Structures are given as C-alpha cells and as structure tokens.
N, C-alpha and C positions, 0 to 999 in steps of 0.2 A: 440128624436130630436138629432142633430149634437151633441157637446162636444162646452162650449164657449171659446171663445179667453183669454186664462188667458195676463194680461197684467203684472202683478207681484204678487209673493208668498213668502212668509217667515214664519215663523212660528207665528207671532199677526196677519196680515191680507192677504185678496187677490182683486185684482181688476181683473176687466173682461171687455171687450168690449162687450155691450150689445146689442145684436141685435134689431132691430126694431117688434114692434107688439107682444111684449113676457112682461108679465106683471112680476114684480118685486117680487110678493110673492102672496099667495094666495088671492082673492077680494072676497068680499060678492057680489059685480055685475055679477060677472064672475064663478059663480060654477060651471059651468062645464068643464070649463079650468083647464088639468088635469098637463099641465106643466108651470112651471116659474123659474126666474134666481135661487131663493134657492135653492128647491129642485134639479135643473138640476146640479147645480154646488157641492152643498152639495152629490148628488150619486156620481160627476165625482171627488172629493177628496177624498169620503169616512170619510167626517167629517163635524158636524155640520157647516155653518156657523151664523154669527150674524149680522142681517142688521141693517147698518148704517145711510141712507139718500136713496133716490127714486129718479127713473126717470121716465116721464111718460110712459103709454105701448107705446105707439107710438113713442117716442125720442129713438134713440141707442146711442152709446159712453160711455164713463167711469163711472163705476160703483165699490164703493170699501165696502169691507164688512171684520167685525171684525172675527179673528180667537176663541176669547175665548169673556168674558163679559168684563173683565176688557179692554181688548183693543177696543172693540165694543165701550164702554162707551168713551172711551178718542178720538175716531173717531166724535162720535158723539157730543161731548163738541167743538169742532172745527168749525162743521156746526153751533152748535146754538151761539156759540160767533163771528161768522163772521169770521172766520182765514183761512177759506178754501176759494182758488183762482179759480174760474171757468169761464171755456173760452168756448163756442158753438158756433156752425157756422150752417148759416141757411142761406133759398132764399125764399124771399119773393118778394111781388105782389109790380111795381111800384120802380119809383124810390127812393132808401132813402136818408137823405142828408149823405154829405163826414162822421160826426160823430155827436153824439147827445148824452143825454142822456133824461132817461124817466122817468121822476119822478111824478107818479101816484099811490096812496094807492089803495090797493085791498082788499077786504071784502073774506075773507076766505071759499068757498065754501062748503056747506058740503059733508065732504069728506066718501064716502061709502067702499072706498076703506081700509083705515085705520081701521074706525067703523061703526058698522049699528044705532048706534045713532044718533039720530039728534043735531046737534051743534046749538049754540043762533043765530037765526037770526037778534038780536038785535045788537050783538060784533060791532064795528066799526072799518072800513076800516084800515088795515093796511098800516104802510109804505113798498113802493115798487119800488126798483129805479133797472133800465137798463140801463148800457151805449152799446153803438154799434160804428163801423167802416163801412162804406162800402168800399168793396174789389173790385168787379168789377159788372158792369151792362150792359144790352142787351134791345132791342128793335126787337122784333119777328114780322114778317108780319102776323101773328095768332090772329083771335077775340076769345076775351072772351065772346063776346055778346054786349058790349056798344061801342068799339072801333075798327076800322079796324086793330090796330095792340097793342100787347102784351108788357109790360116792365117789366124787373124783377133786381133786386138788391142779390148778394149776400154778408153777412155782416159777421163781429164778432162780437160778445156778451158775454159781461162780467156782467153777473147778481151782484148786489152788495148786495142782497136781498134773500130770497128762499122761497115765498110765492108760492104756487102752481098751476100751469100752468101759471108764472110771465111772461116768454117770451114772450107765445103764447098770452097773454091776451094784454100785453101791443104793442104787434107789430098790433093787432085787433086795438086798440087804435087808435094807427097812420096811420089807413087806408092802413099799411103795412102788413096784414095777411101772415103769414107762406105758401108755398106753400103745398099741401096737409093733411093742419089739418081741418080735418072734424068738431070739433066742434067750433074753434073759425074763422075759414079760410073762404074764397070765393068759394062758391061752384061751381060759372061757371069756374073759375080757375083753382078747382080740376080738374072739369071735363074736361076741353081744353087740359089740361096736358095727362092725360089719355088715352086720343083719340087720340091724335096726335101723343104719344111718348109710350104710354103703361106704366107709368110710376103712381105708385099708391102708395106713401108713405109719410108719413109727415117730409118735408125736415128741419130737427133740429136733430141735433151733438153733443153730450155731448163730445169735442173732448179734452180738456184737464182738468187736475184738479191738485192742486199744493196744498199737504196739508200733517201733521207734521207726522213722522213715530208714534205709539203710544207709543215705546218700549226708542226708539234712540231721537225721536224730530229731526231728519235730514229730512232735506224737503225733498219728495218725490215727483217727476213730470212726472205725469201717463199719458200718452199720447192716444187716439183711433185712428184707422183708421175711414174714412167715410164712407166706405162701395162700392161696385161696384155701389150697384143700385143711391146713391146719388150722385158717380161721373159722372154718365152714363146721371143725370138729369142737372151736371153741361156744360157740353158738349154741350148737346142737345140744353142748354138752352142759350148757348154760353160766357157764365161767367167766362171766364180766366181759366190757364192754369190747368194742372193738378195738384194734390194736392199730397205732397210725402204720398206713402203709410204706411208709414212706424209713421202719428200722423199727426195733421193738425195745421200748424203753420202759415199758413195765407200766 
C-alpha cells in the first residue's frame, strides 16, 4: 500500500494520519488482512513502533505511536489518566442541537481485536461522556424512505472518556447516527448516500490530538486533514465551507 502520511516524527514518537478502512494492528477477526498501520509504518520507518491507542478500522485521523517502550508507556499513561484532549469531526443524520453533552455509561463489548478471550458479560457499564458542537446543517430533497427530504449535521466532537465505539454508540443513542456507520448507523441513510453520491465510508475523523511529549513534556498539537472523500461528502451534503487541508479547525 502507499506510505502513511507522517504528521510528526522525532526520536521518541511518531504520529500519522490513518486512512479509513485500515486496521491499526493485526486482528483475530480479520486474519486475512495482511496490511495494518503498525506493519506499514514499521516498514516505512525501518524500525519497530509501539501501539499507544487505537482508532476504529473505519475511522481516519491522528494516531500516535511510541518509538521505544518507555515513550509508549508515557503516552499510554496520559490516555489512561484522561490527560489527552481529543477532537473529532463527524457527519450525522438529522438536526443535532447547537451543542450538548451525551452522558450515557457504556458496557465494553467483547473486544476480539484486543484479545480472543471472552470478557465478563456481567461487568457493569462504565462512565462515558461525549461533548459536541454543531457546525453546519442541511436538508436535501432526497429520501431515505420515511420522509421526502433528508437532514444532516456536521459536528465537532470532544469525547471526555475513551470507551470502545463511544462516539458511534452515543450518537446512535441520540437518534443521530454517524453517516456511513455500518454497525451502529442507519442503513437506509447509508444506502442513500452511496446510491446518490457514490460515497461509502464512515464519516468520522479523529482530527486533532493534544498530548504531552514523552520526553520534554511540551504540549504537541497534532492535526490531520479529513481527506478528499470526507470533504466531498461535506460539499455534496451542503454542510458548510471547505475545511483547511492542513488540519480541521472547525
């Protein structure tokens, strides 16, 4: 595959703009997939990279790795302590409120990517909080089946916790599923977007990461462009002006 876009590189860590539909690392549920970010990046840099966090396979955007075990532990600890500020952008179905907080505990689903061993089904739901702000809205004269028109919102999302599929599950809960979400989304809307515009991807981008450098402690602000497919979807759905190519600023 093509080389990954490097957003930051020094002797302790590297950040890339992960493309959609690419696993971060090997998965027990996709054993036939030969390519993943860890393998591709390791080959690209000619050295081992250490996983710090993950993005869903379908999500694109900022992904950071340690370049030694000590740096990776430092970065991982920041995620565990909620010291990392994460910003996403998404296109969702319907009209969202101007801003809001989704506070709904989530049970961690059986994670076959992390381990092939079943997790405790009786484990209680864990705190999960997602804040959002609506940046643009549109209504188009195309029907997904129930109504003659379809409404969409473009939102900036700042998750306060990091549960698996948190953003996707939270927006499904509010009846505003993310466009292109096969698992948690609205299949009628997904099919409409693919039929009308030829677009088929999850409209969710990890656009910015603020994290302290593992050695210097200085704040790193890592930004990733949304990609041409995401921008094309915004334009076709009439959701505001084009975002800067050097990063999402809202």
